[in-house]
Residue, then its C-alpha position, 0 to 999 in steps of 0.5 A: m319941190d317937183s315930183i314925177v307922176i306916172q300912171g303905170g301899166k303901158r307897154l313901152e315902144g319906140i325910139i329913144p336917143i341916148s344923151g351924152a354920158k353925165n359921169s364922162a362929161l363931169t370928168l371932161l369939163p375940168c380938162a378946161i383948167l389944163t390949158d389956156e386955150k379954147l376947148t369945145l365940148g359937144n354932145l353935153p348933157r342938160l343936166a343939173d350936175v353939168d351945169s353946177f360944174g359949169h358954175l364951179l369952173n367959172e368961179l375958178g376963172v374958166s369961161t363957159k359959153i353954150e354954143g349952137l348946135k351943128k347939123g346933126e348934133i344932139g345935147r349941147r355944145m359948150t366952149l370953155q376957156a381958162e385963159t387966166l385962172i383967178s382962183t385955185v380954191a373950190p368953195y364949200d357952197m359949190v363943192r358940197r352940191m356934187r361929189a365930182s367937184i373933187l375933179v378940179l384937184g388934179p387940173l388945178l395942181a397941175r396948171a397952177g401948182d397949187a389947189t384947195v378943195s372943200l371936201p366933197g358931197g353928192c349922193a348919200i349912198g355910203d362912205r366914198p372917202i377921197d384918201l385913194h385920190l390923195q395917195a395918188l396925188e402924193a406919189i406924183g409928187a404933191e404935198i397934201e394938207l387937210a384942214a377945216g374941211f379942206v384939202r390943198a394940194t401943192a406942187p414942189k417949188g418950180g410949180r410942176l409935179p415930178g411924176g411917179d408911180f403909184t398902184f391903187p390897192v382897190v379899183s377907183v374910178g375918181a382917183t384914176e381920172n384925178a391922177i391922170m389929169a395931175a399927171v399929164l403936165a408933169s415934168g417926168r413919167t407917171n405909171l399908174y397900176n391897177a387903174a380903172r378901166e371904165p369907158e369914161i377913163v377912156d373918153l378922159c384920155r382920148l380927149l387929153q390925148k387930142m389936147g397933146a398929152q402923152i398917154e398910153g394904156e387907156g382901158s387897161p389896168h396900166i396907164k403910162i403918162e409922159g408929161v408935157e409942158k403945155l396942152h392945147g385946145c380942141t373940139y371933142s364929142v362926150m361919149p354916150d350914157r351907157i347907164e341912161a341906155g341900161s336904165y331904159a332897157c330895164a324900163a322895157g323889160i319890166t313893161g313887156g315892151s320894145l325900145d330902140l336906143h340910138g346912139i349907144v357903144p355895145e362894147d361899152m355895156l356888155a355886162t349890162t346887155n349880157a345880163l339883159a339877155q340873161a333875164g330873157l330880153m332879146i338884144e339886137f344891135h344895129d348901126k344906130g345902136m340896139k334894140v331892147s324887147a321883152e318876149g315873154p316872162l322875165k327870169p331871175l338873175a344872180l348879179s354882183t357889181a363890180p369895176f368894169p368890165g364887171f356889172a356896174t353899180d350904177m345899174q344895180a337899182q334899176f336891175m332890182a326894180m326890173l327883177c321884182r316882175a321876174k318868175g323866181e327869186s334874184f340874188l344881187e350882191e353890192t360890192i362897190f358902195e355900202n348902204r346902197y339899197m336905200h331904195v328897197p323900202e320905197l319898192r316895198r311901199m309898191g309891193a316889192n318883196i326884198d330881203v336885205r341881208g348886208r350887202s346882198a338882196i334876195v328879190h323874190g318876183v311878184d305878179g304885179m306891183t301897185g302905184a304909191k307915193v315914194m321918195a327918191t334917195d339918190l340919183r340910180a335909186s330914183m330911177s328905179l322908182i320910175i322903172a317900177g312906176l311904169a309897170a305898177e297898177g295906179e298912180t306912182e308918184v316920185l318925190r325928191v326928183y332933183h336926183l333924177d334931174r342930176g343924171y337924166e336928161r328929158l326923162e319925161e319927154k323920152l318916156s312919154a314918146v314911147g308910150a308912157t303916161i308921165e308928167r312933172r308936178g310943181g311943189g307948193 
């Protein structure tokens, strides 16, 4: 099993190109199910989760082909086509690898009127039930059955969902995405209230609009969808990854460095950049992205995770690592997921002083950290250990880096290019 080894204490400086967003790519890929025409997605990140999702789509009858890049493009281009679906069942062996596999449920239901999906796996960061996905689909007209670890959703006779209204009792990104994809081919109108407002939701809606869907209100809590009979293919580019950008910004902060993050969309990460500025970092926006520079000691923060436009739960672990070196006490509150402090014991092994009380954590800033052998527990927790290792004295070895490969493209290459001493070692 591979590990990543870092010799810490190096100041990071230079340019890092930001890849396509993993969380958006995994939502756009299943849109190929909604049409029998070709869908070409550009700026796809080279990630294990993207590859796994492609294999899942292949099982359902969607062809996938990696295309050559056009001039000026980064990432990958993939052309997908679901000319004929050969299955409406997403098997356990495929779905267990990542939670995002549940996002084939809505498109299969919309296209074929029938979908069976194994209950999902993914990161071990707490209980994340899919009940809101199922309630939303029921409101749009689906019949839902749960049995033997699978969920089956079917449309009424005739094969098309009628559409309907649904108010999410709590904001859910995945459930909003599944409901939108299910509703675009319905025979009537769907209104989604208290819908998620994340930039990845907007990216999904813009792709579907380009495919011919009638959607209004994306980016607001009320999304209106007028079902259409058919969608067509198109070419679309995945949005930049705001979480990757925020992660590298934290790396700049903890190493006293200066990083130019190219390709970001500033309005997609205002909560992150505001928090970085409050921590004492200098943020400069320009036509290619933004420059993040540490110009003095890090300041402590009080942060609480919240749905967009609030502070993203996917940035909590990285900020915690950075704030280990702040002058004073920082307070973090995790309101989205329980059990999302599993990186804390590993950071403590490196000299961090962190108290956890339920969903709250107090980070007492320390003068220095030391390298250690640590174990990643989930995707964002693994990045927090990389960030800590970049500033720690001596050698840090991060085990279970398959978590990192799910969400960070060419991590060692990008960090090496800006001054880090970092390498991947193969396990025995």
